[in-house]
N, C-alpha and C positions, 0 to 999 in steps of 0.2 A: 663324647665317648659313646660308642654304640654297643659295647660289650655289656652284657647283663652281669651284675655282680654275682660271685659265687663265694660261699662260705664253706670252709673245710676246717676240720680239727687237726692241728699239728701237735700230736702227743709228745713228740720229741722236745718241743719248745714250751709245752703246757699252755697252749693258746689256740683260740679259734681265729682264723684269718679270713679277711674278706679281700677279694681280688676283683679287679675289673680287667678282663683279659688276662695277661700274665703279670700285671702290676699289683703288688701288695698295696692295698689302700688303707688297711687298718687291722686291728686285732683286739681281742678280749683275752686277757691273761687269766689263768685259773690255777688253783692248787687242789690236788685231790688228797683228802684225808679221811681214812676209814670209809664211811658211807656218805661222805659229803663232797661236794664240789664247791670250793670257795672262789668266787669271782673277785679278783683283786684290782684290775685296771683295764680300762677300755680306751682305745685311742684311734682316731682317724687322722691320717696324714693331712696336713693343711691343704695340700693340692686337691684333695677330694672332699673337703668340708662343704656343706651346703647342698650335697647331692643326695641326701637321704640315706646314706650308707649305714650310719650308726644304728638306726632301728632295725635295719635288715640284719646286720651283724648280731645284734642283741637277740632278736627273735629266733633266728636260726641256731645260734649257739645255745640258747636256753632250751629250745626244743630238743636239741641233740643231747644236752646234759640230762634232761628229764628222762629221755629214753634209756639212760644207763641205770635208772632206778635209784639214783643217789639224791640226797637232799641238797637243794641249792642254798648257798649262803652268800648273799650279796654284800660284800665289803666295798665294791666299786660303786660310787655314787650314781653313775649312769645306769648300771644294771639294776640298782635298787629302785630308781625312778621308773625304769621300764617295767619292772615287776609290779609296781604300785599302780601303773596306768594300763597295763595289758594283762590279760589272763593267758597263762600258759597251761594248757590242758594237762592235767596229771601232775603238776608241779607241787612238790612238797618243799616249803621254804622255811628255813630257820633264820629269823632276822637277828643279826649280830647285836650284841650290847656294846656299843661303842663308848669309849671314855668321854668324859666331858672335855670341852676345849681347854687345854692346858694354859692357853694365853688368857683365859677368862672372858673370851668374847661371847660366851653363851649366857652370861649373866645379864639380867635386865637392869 
């Protein structure tokens, strides 16, 4: 595929979408609450995995979210990892307090 990926915000569906050409390759879902943007799920279509699209999607989505002036809340594990490994200039992050594993898998 020679088309450069593009990331756009689809406010109607509350997600950022990454496309190669006209084809939807993945998305990062979010919810807006007061002065926060909660990132809840990120997914890349299996046909596009291994092409490096997930970090492009995360980086551009987070940069756009920061531009809104809202606090980022990474409930999505991929977005959380991305934020821990990459600096997003101007980002204010509120790390969510997640419950312990109800299955007890978090115990030693």
